[in-house]
C-alpha positions as CSV (number, residue, x, y, z in Angstrom):
1,X,113.5,147.4,128.4
2,X,116.0,148.5,125.7
3,X,118.8,146.7,124.0
4,X,119.5,144.2,121.2
5,X,118.6,140.9,122.8
6,X,115.1,141.4,124.1
7,X,113.7,142.2,120.6
8,X,114.8,138.8,119.4
9,X,112.5,137.3,122.0
10,X,109.5,139.6,122.0
11,X,109.6,141.7,118.9
12,X,108.8,145.3,119.8
13,X,109.8,145.6,123.5
14,X,107.5,148.7,124.0
15,X,104.5,146.8,122.6
16,X,105.4,143.7,124.6
17,X,105.6,145.8,127.8
18,X,102.4,147.5,127.1
19,X,100.3,144.5,126.1
20,X,101.8,141.5,127.9
21,X,104.3,142.2,130.7
22,X,102.7,141.1,134.0
23,X,99.3,141.2,132.2
24,X,98.7,138.1,130.0
25,X,100.5,135.2,128.5
26,X,101.3,135.1,124.8
27,X,103.0,133.1,122.0
28,X,105.5,135.4,120.4
29,X,106.8,135.0,116.9
30,X,109.5,137.7,116.4
31,X,110.7,138.3,112.8
32,X,114.3,137.3,113.9
33,X,113.9,134.8,116.7
34,X,116.8,134.1,119.0
35,X,119.2,131.3,118.3
36,X,119.2,128.6,121.0
37,X,122.5,128.9,123.0
38,X,122.3,125.2,123.8
39,X,121.3,122.4,121.4
40,X,120.6,118.8,122.0
41,X,124.1,118.1,120.8
42,X,125.4,120.4,123.5
43,X,123.4,118.5,126.1
44,X,124.9,115.2,124.8
45,X,128.4,116.7,125.1
46,X,127.7,117.9,128.7
47,X,126.3,114.5,129.7
48,X,129.1,112.6,128.0
49,X,131.7,114.7,129.8
50,X,131.0,112.7,132.9
51,X,131.1,115.8,135.1
52,X,127.4,116.9,135.1
53,X,125.8,116.1,138.4
54,X,122.9,116.7,140.7
55,X,121.3,119.2,141.4
56,X,122.2,120.6,138.0
57,X,120.6,117.5,136.4
58,X,117.3,116.1,137.5
59,X,114.5,113.9,136.1
60,X,110.8,114.5,136.8
61,X,107.6,112.6,135.8
62,X,104.0,113.8,136.2
63,X,105.0,116.2,139.0
64,X,107.2,113.8,140.9
65,X,110.9,113.9,141.1
66,X,112.6,110.7,140.0
67,X,115.0,109.4,142.7
68,X,118.6,110.4,141.8
69,X,119.8,106.8,142.2
70,X,117.8,105.9,139.1
71,X,120.0,108.0,136.7
72,X,123.2,108.8,138.5
73,X,126.4,107.0,139.3
74,X,129.4,107.3,141.7
75,X,133.1,107.3,141.1
76,X,136.4,107.9,142.9
77,X,138.6,110.9,142.2
78,X,142.0,111.2,144.0
79,X,140.8,108.6,146.5
80,X,137.7,110.6,147.3
81,X,134.1,109.4,146.5
82,X,132.1,111.5,144.1
83,X,128.3,110.9,144.0
84,X,125.4,112.2,141.9
85,X,127.1,112.1,138.5
86,X,124.7,111.9,135.6
87,X,124.7,108.5,133.9
88,X,123.8,109.1,130.2
89,X,122.6,105.6,129.5
90,X,120.3,105.6,132.5
91,X,119.0,109.1,131.7
92,X,118.1,108.0,128.1
93,X,116.3,104.9,129.4
94,X,114.2,107.0,131.8
95,X,113.4,109.5,129.0
96,X,112.3,106.7,126.8
97,X,110.0,105.6,129.6
98,X,108.3,109.1,129.9
99,X,110.5,111.1,132.2
100,X,111.5,114.7,131.6
101,X,115.1,115.9,131.8
102,X,115.6,119.1,133.7
103,X,118.9,120.9,133.5
104,X,119.0,123.6,136.3
105,X,120.8,126.9,136.1
106,X,122.6,126.2,132.9
107,X,124.0,129.7,133.0
108,X,126.3,128.4,135.8
109,X,128.2,125.9,133.5
110,X,127.4,126.7,129.9
111,X,129.2,129.8,128.6
112,X,126.9,130.7,125.7
113,X,123.8,130.5,128.0
114,X,125.6,132.6,130.5
115,X,126.3,135.3,127.9
116,X,122.6,135.3,126.9
117,X,121.4,135.7,130.5
118,X,123.9,138.4,131.1
119,X,122.7,140.4,128.1
120,X,119.0,140.0,129.1
121,X,119.8,140.8,132.7
122,X,121.5,144.1,131.7
123,X,118.5,145.0,129.5
124,X,115.7,144.0,132.0
125,X,117.5,145.2,135.1
126,X,116.6,141.9,136.9
127,X,118.3,138.6,137.6
128,X,117.9,136.1,134.8
129,X,118.4,132.3,135.2
130,X,118.2,129.5,132.6
131,X,116.7,126.1,132.7
132,X,116.6,123.5,129.9
133,X,113.8,120.8,129.6
134,X,113.7,117.7,127.4
135,X,110.4,115.9,127.2
136,X,109.4,112.8,125.1
137,X,106.0,112.9,123.3
138,X,103.0,112.6,125.5
139,X,105.0,113.0,128.7
140,X,104.5,115.7,131.4
141,X,107.4,116.6,133.8
142,X,105.7,119.1,136.1
143,X,102.2,119.4,137.3
144,X,100.3,122.8,137.1
145,X,102.5,125.2,139.1
146,X,103.4,128.9,139.6
147,X,106.9,130.3,139.2
148,X,108.2,133.2,141.2
149,X,109.4,134.8,138.0
150,X,108.4,136.0,134.6
151,X,109.2,133.3,132.1
152,X,110.4,133.5,128.5
153,X,110.4,130.1,126.8
154,X,112.2,129.2,123.5
155,X,111.2,126.0,121.8
156,X,114.5,124.5,120.7
157,X,113.4,121.2,119.2
158,X,110.1,119.2,118.7
159,X,106.8,120.5,119.8
160,X,105.1,121.0,123.2
161,X,101.5,121.7,124.2
162,X,101.0,124.5,126.8
163,X,98.2,125.6,129.1
164,X,98.5,128.8,131.0
165,X,96.0,129.9,133.7
166,X,95.6,133.2,135.5
167,X,97.8,134.7,138.2
168,X,97.3,134.8,142.0
169,X,94.6,137.1,143.3
170,X,96.9,139.0,145.6
171,X,100.4,139.1,147.1
172,X,99.8,136.3,149.5
173,X,101.0,133.4,147.3
174,X,104.0,131.2,146.7
175,X,105.6,129.2,143.9
176,X,104.8,125.6,143.5
177,X,101.9,123.3,142.5
178,X,98.4,124.7,142.2
179,X,95.4,122.5,143.0
180,X,92.8,124.9,141.5
181,X,94.5,127.1,138.8
182,X,91.2,128.6,137.4
183,X,90.2,129.0,133.8
184,X,92.7,128.6,130.9
185,X,93.9,131.8,129.4
186,X,96.1,130.3,126.7
187,X,96.3,126.9,125.2
188,X,98.7,126.4,122.3
189,X,101.3,124.1,120.9
190,X,104.7,125.7,120.6
191,X,106.9,124.8,117.6
192,X,110.6,125.3,117.0
193,X,111.9,128.9,117.3
194,X,108.6,130.1,118.8
195,X,108.6,132.0,122.2
196,X,106.1,131.7,125.0
197,X,105.8,134.4,127.6
198,X,104.2,133.5,131.0
199,X,103.8,136.4,133.5
200,X,105.0,135.9,137.0
201,X,102.8,133.7,139.1
202,X,100.5,132.6,136.3
203,X,99.9,128.8,136.7
204,X,101.0,126.6,133.8
205,X,101.8,123.1,132.6
206,X,102.9,121.4,129.4
207,X,102.9,118.1,127.7
208,X,105.3,116.9,125.0
209,X,103.7,116.8,121.6
210,X,105.6,115.8,118.4
211,X,109.1,114.6,118.5
212,X,111.5,115.0,121.4
213,X,110.7,118.4,122.8
214,X,113.5,120.6,124.1
215,X,112.9,124.1,125.4
216,X,115.0,126.8,127.1
217,X,113.2,128.5,130.0
218,X,114.5,131.9,131.1
219,X,113.2,133.0,134.4
220,X,113.3,136.7,135.1
221,X,113.4,137.0,138.9
222,X,111.7,139.8,140.8
223,X,112.4,141.0,144.4
224,X,109.9,140.7,147.2
225,X,109.2,142.5,150.4
226,X,112.1,140.8,152.2
227,X,114.5,142.2,149.6
228,X,113.0,145.7,149.9
229,X,113.5,145.6,153.6
230,X,117.1,144.6,153.3
231,X,117.8,147.2,150.7
232,X,116.2,149.9,152.9
233,X,118.5,148.9,155.8
234,X,121.5,149.2,153.5
235,X,120.4,152.6,152.1
236,X,119.6,154.1,155.5
237,X,122.5,152.7,157.5
238,X,125.1,152.4,154.8
239,X,128.5,151.7,156.2
240,X,127.4,152.6,159.7
241,X,128.6,149.7,161.9
242,X,128.3,150.4,165.6
243,X,130.1,148.2,168.2
244,X,128.4,144.8,168.3
245,X,128.3,144.7,172.2
246,X,128.2,148.1,173.9
247,X,129.5,147.8,177.4
248,X,127.0,149.9,179.4
249,X,123.7,151.7,179.2
250,X,125.3,155.0,178.1
251,X,127.0,153.3,175.2
252,X,123.7,151.5,174.2
253,X,121.8,154.7,174.3
254,X,124.4,156.5,172.3
255,X,124.4,153.8,169.7
256,X,120.6,153.9,169.5
257,X,120.6,157.7,169.1
258,X,123.2,157.5,166.3
259,X,121.0,154.9,164.4
260,X,117.9,157.1,164.9
261,X,119.7,160.1,163.5
262,X,120.9,158.3,160.5
263,X,117.4,156.8,159.8
264,X,115.8,160.2,160.2
265,X,118.0,161.9,157.7
266,X,118.1,158.9,155.3
267,X,114.3,158.5,155.1
268,X,114.0,162.1,153.9
269,X,116.1,161.2,150.8
270,X,115.0,157.7,149.9
271,X,112.3,157.3,147.3
272,X,110.3,154.2,146.4
273,X,112.0,154.0,143.0
274,X,115.5,154.3,144.5
275,X,114.6,151.5,147.0
276,X,113.3,149.2,144.3
277,X,116.4,149.9,142.1
278,X,118.7,149.1,145.1
279,X,116.8,145.8,145.9
280,X,117.1,144.7,142.2
281,X,120.7,145.6,142.1
282,X,121.5,143.6,145.2
283,X,119.6,140.6,143.8
284,X,121.6,140.8,140.5
285,X,124.9,141.1,142.5
286,X,124.0,138.0,144.5
287,X,123.9,135.8,141.3
288,X,127.0,133.6,141.1
289,X,129.3,134.8,138.3
290,X,132.8,133.7,137.3
291,X,135.5,136.3,137.6
292,X,136.6,138.0,134.4
293,X,140.1,136.6,134.5
294,X,140.7,135.7,130.9
295,X,141.3,132.1,131.8
296,X,144.3,129.9,131.3
297,X,144.9,131.2,127.7
298,X,145.4,134.8,129.0
299,X,147.6,133.5,131.8
300,X,149.8,131.6,129.4
301,X,150.2,134.7,127.3
302,X,151.2,136.8,130.3
303,X,153.8,134.2,131.4
304,X,155.6,133.9,128.1
């Protein structure tokens, strides 16, 4: 956990890793807190563009998803119908009525947020995604739930009251709502520029406190057993691609023997650390990312 970005969120990364990472939640107040890559004005601009649509935009209230028809519209482009476009007036009306605005994977469509997640992803060695929540006072968007990720939250505007419970007792758990989350480990109201860390799987919920609350939630994804299994296959078999449909028993036996031989030699060289590194690398590579083309400006320069 080294680099320039993480200290803005957690202060001393070594102390954070030693005292909090995967151990206990904490409100963090670094000396030089990170600047929010997306402000409420940026959200207004995105909504006013007329292009933001579901599932990138969603409304929730008290753990229930608001039907998209209540805050989206349809139009026609080039003679083709386009549905699920965010309707800013309808969204504001639902917010005033107690709904929470959820902007999903903002790193996909907001360049400053994408730059932030890429920096943290490089420092943490894990896939990082971004979500943006806007909640009116006294409202609660999501019920008590667990996330399959470590979460770093930056309060961008207003205040929000948080409760964080303990994590799951073993590896047999899944993300989603929790009926019996257990005792509260942390209960605090987050103010602007303060950071909350929630370890992976620790149940939590929040209620808007003072003013219109906006916070950026960075989810640090982790691999599971399925990803380890796939990475092991890739490490052991590599580029070995035998014929898909051998024609007779001799060909089938020969293909099986070749696989066994590769596995036998490969297992002797694979370490648990190498396997975990490979699984995390594959997860990061699977994250959608725009090609570094330089855009239309660079193309115009080349065509002069």
